[in-house]
C-alpha positions in Angstrom: -23.5 -16.3 -25.4 -22.7 -20.0 -25.7 -20.3 -21.7 -23.3 -16.9 -22.3 -24.8 -15.8 -25.9 -25.0 -12.8 -27.4 -23.0 -9.7 -25.8 -24.5 -7.0 -28.0 -25.8 -4.0 -26.4 -27.4 -1.2 -27.6 -29.8 1.8 -25.6 -29.5 4.6 -26.0 -32.0 8.3 -25.3 -31.2 7.4 -25.6 -27.7 10.6 -26.8 -26.0 12.1 -23.4 -25.6 11.8 -19.7 -26.4 8.4 -18.2 -27.3 6.8 -21.6 -27.7 7.8 -22.7 -24.4 6.5 -19.4 -22.7 3.2 -19.9 -24.6 2.7 -23.4 -23.3 3.4 -22.4 -19.7 1.1 -19.4 -19.8 -1.8 -21.6 -21.2 -1.3 -24.1 -18.5 -1.4 -21.4 -15.9 -4.8 -20.4 -17.4 -6.2 -23.8 -17.2 -5.6 -24.9 -20.9 -4.7 -28.4 -21.7 -1.4 -28.3 -23.8 -0.1 -30.6 -26.3 3.6 -29.5 -26.9 5.6 -30.4 -30.0 9.2 -29.9 -31.1 12.3 -32.0 -32.2 13.9 -32.1 -28.7 12.2 -34.9 -26.7 14.4 -34.2 -23.5 13.2 -30.6 -23.2 9.6 -31.7 -24.0 9.7 -34.1 -21.1 10.9 -31.4 -18.7 8.2 -29.1 -20.1 5.4 -31.6 -19.5 6.6 -32.0 -16.0 6.4 -28.3 -15.5 3.0 -27.9 -17.1 1.5 -30.6 -14.9 2.4 -28.5 -11.7 -0.4 -26.2 -12.9 -2.9 -28.9 -12.4 -3.7 -29.4 -16.0 -3.2 -32.4 -18.4 -0.2 -32.1 -20.6 1.2 -34.1 -23.6 4.2 -34.0 -25.9 5.1 -35.3 -29.3 8.7 -35.2 -30.5 8.4 -34.6 -34.3 9.9 -32.5 -37.0 7.1 -30.4 -38.6 9.5 -29.5 -41.5 8.6 -32.8 -43.1 5.2 -34.2 -43.9 5.8 -37.4 -41.8 6.5 -35.1 -38.9 3.0 -33.3 -39.1 1.3 -36.6 -39.8 2.8 -38.1 -36.6 1.5 -35.3 -34.6 -2.0 -35.6 -36.1 -1.9 -39.3 -35.6 -1.1 -38.9 -31.9 -3.9 -36.5 -31.3 -6.3 -38.6 -33.2 -5.3 -41.8 -31.3 -5.5 -40.0 -27.9 -9.0 -38.5 -28.5 -7.7 -35.0 -28.1 -10.1 -32.5 -29.6 -7.5 -29.9 -30.3 -9.3 -26.6 -30.8 -6.4 -24.1 -30.3 -3.4 -24.1 -32.5 -0.3 -22.1 -32.1 2.1 -22.3 -35.3 5.3 -21.1 -33.6 8.0 -23.4 -34.7 10.7 -21.7 -36.7 14.3 -21.7 -37.8 16.1 -18.4 -37.4 19.1 -18.2 -39.7 22.1 -15.7 -39.5 22.6 -13.2 -42.1 23.6 -14.7 -45.3 23.3 -13.5 -48.9 21.3 -15.5 -51.3 24.4 -16.2 -53.4 26.0 -17.8 -50.4 22.8 -19.5 -49.0 22.8 -23.4 -49.6 19.6 -24.1 -51.3 18.8 -27.1 -49.2 19.1 -24.9 -46.1 16.8 -22.1 -47.7 14.2 -24.9 -48.4 14.5 -26.1 -44.9 13.5 -22.7 -43.5 10.4 -22.6 -45.8 9.5 -26.2 -44.8 9.6 -25.6 -41.1 8.4 -21.9 -40.9 5.7 -21.9 -43.4 4.8 -25.2 -45.0 4.8 -27.1 -41.7 2.3 -24.5 -40.2 0.0 -24.9 -43.3 0.2 -28.8 -43.3 -0.6 -28.9 -39.5 -3.4 -26.3 -39.8 -5.1 -28.3 -42.7 -4.9 -31.5 -40.7 -6.5 -30.0 -37.5 -9.2 -27.8 -39.3 -11.8 -30.5 -39.7 -12.0 -31.2 -36.1 -12.3 -27.5 -35.2 -15.0 -27.2 -37.9 -16.8 -30.1 -36.3 -16.7 -28.5 -32.9 -17.8 -25.1 -34.4 -15.1 -23.6 -32.4 -11.3 -22.9 -32.9 -8.6 -20.5 -32.4 -5.4 -20.4 -34.5 -2.5 -18.1 -33.9 0.4 -17.9 -36.4 3.7 -16.4 -35.0 5.2 -14.4 -37.7 7.7 -11.7 -37.1 8.1 -7.8 -37.5 10.6 -9.1 -40.2 7.6 -10.4 -42.1 6.6 -6.8 -43.0 9.7 -5.9 -45.0 12.7 -7.7 -46.6 16.1 -7.2 -45.4 19.7 -8.1 -46.5 20.8 -11.5 -45.7 17.4 -12.5 -44.3 15.6 -13.8 -47.4 14.6 -17.2 -46.3 13.3 -16.2 -42.8 11.5 -13.0 -44.0 9.8 -14.8 -47.0 8.4 -17.3 -44.6 7.2 -14.7 -42.1 5.6 -12.6 -44.8 3.8 -15.9 -46.0 2.4 -16.5 -42.5 0.8 -13.1 -42.5 -1.0 -13.6 -46.0 -1.9 -17.1 -44.8 -3.6 -15.8 -41.7 -5.6 -13.2 -43.6 -6.7 -15.7 -46.2 -7.6 -18.5 -43.7 -9.4 -16.2 -41.4 -11.7 -15.2 -44.3 -12.4 -18.9 -45.0 -13.2 -20.2 -41.6 -14.8 -17.4 -39.5 -18.4 -18.7 -40.4 -17.3 -22.1 -38.9 -16.6 -20.4 -35.6 -12.8 -20.4 -36.1 -10.7 -17.2 -35.4 -7.3 -16.9 -37.0 -4.8 -14.2 -35.9 -1.2 -13.5 -36.5 1.5 -11.9 -34.0 4.6 -10.1 -35.4 7.2 -9.9 -32.5 10.0 -7.7 -32.7 13.2 -8.8 -31.1 12.6 -11.4 -28.3 15.4 -12.9 -26.2 15.4 -16.7 -27.0 17.9 -19.2 -27.3 17.4 -19.3 -31.1 18.0 -15.6 -31.5 21.1 -15.8 -29.5 22.3 -18.7 -31.6 21.6 -16.7 -34.8 23.0 -13.4 -33.7 25.5 -13.9 -31.0 25.9 -13.5 -27.2 25.7 -9.7 -27.6 21.9 -10.1 -27.9 21.7 -10.8 -24.3 22.8 -7.3 -23.4 20.7 -5.4 -25.8 18.3 -3.0 -24.2 15.8 -3.7 -26.9 14.8 -7.2 -26.4 11.5 -8.5 -25.1 10.8 -11.3 -22.8 9.0 -14.4 -24.4 6.3 -14.0 -21.7 5.2 -10.9 -23.3 4.1 -12.8 -26.5 2.7 -15.6 -24.5 0.4 -13.4 -22.6 -0.8 -12.0 -25.9 -1.5 -15.4 -27.1 -3.6 -16.2 -24.0 -5.6 -13.1 -24.7 -6.3 -14.1 -28.3 -7.6 -17.6 -27.4 -9.8 -16.1 -24.6 -13.4 -15.1 -24.8 -12.5 -11.3 -24.6 -10.9 -11.8 -28.0 -14.1 -13.2 -29.7 -14.3 -10.2 -32.0 -10.8 -10.4 -33.2 -10.0 -12.4 -36.3 -7.8 -11.8 -39.4 -5.8 -9.5 -37.3 -2.0 -9.0 -37.7 -0.7 -7.6 -34.4 2.8 -6.0 -34.3 4.5 -6.6 -30.9 7.6 -4.5 -31.1 8.3 -4.0 -27.3 11.3 -1.7 -26.8 12.6 -2.6 -30.4 9.9 -0.2 -31.7 11.7 2.4 -33.9 9.5 5.1 -32.2 11.7 4.8 -29.2 14.8 5.6 -31.2 14.7 9.3 -30.4 
């Protein structure tokens, strides 16, 4: 078995929630992290935390919902000579329940731009470097909501369903190049974004997962033990699994 190259991960939406937990767990496992989000203050704090695990850490404040944002990320990586070979497309907008008739079209489109198109643009930019290395791991953070539509959740669930299909299609294209592409569909995870969308009562729900549970799954998927896993869509319900409603 050939030796894996130095692992350098780009994690989007890394300033809080699931993305932050992934970045921290990667650093704990010796992976160099390049963190991105729109909030520079939180990224600076995250970089300082990651470096306590004796790994290099970088941050880029950028909005992946626009083409200029993804290009800015790519330019930073290229200029810094960072051969990113792990990508976690995690950045997402979570919107409250709102019917399509009442949904501002500009806001609907913003959800699509961040949750889906941003992930596609960034992946396309980074793929050539992974192909050149003959190695890469891509994880798309979808949602259990991507499995089925729901009232008032049209924009979010459309994007998460799109990430599932994107994962399966891309995995079929790049496996021969040594790149594995997988998708995680979390159930309810207690994050700042979730609470902002659904209220303070979310904090007292007995059916919420901790972001670290998703982070540890990501660390497994980018490790050597997951070398046979690609094109997988993994449901991670935690206690929100309906099987527990008995």
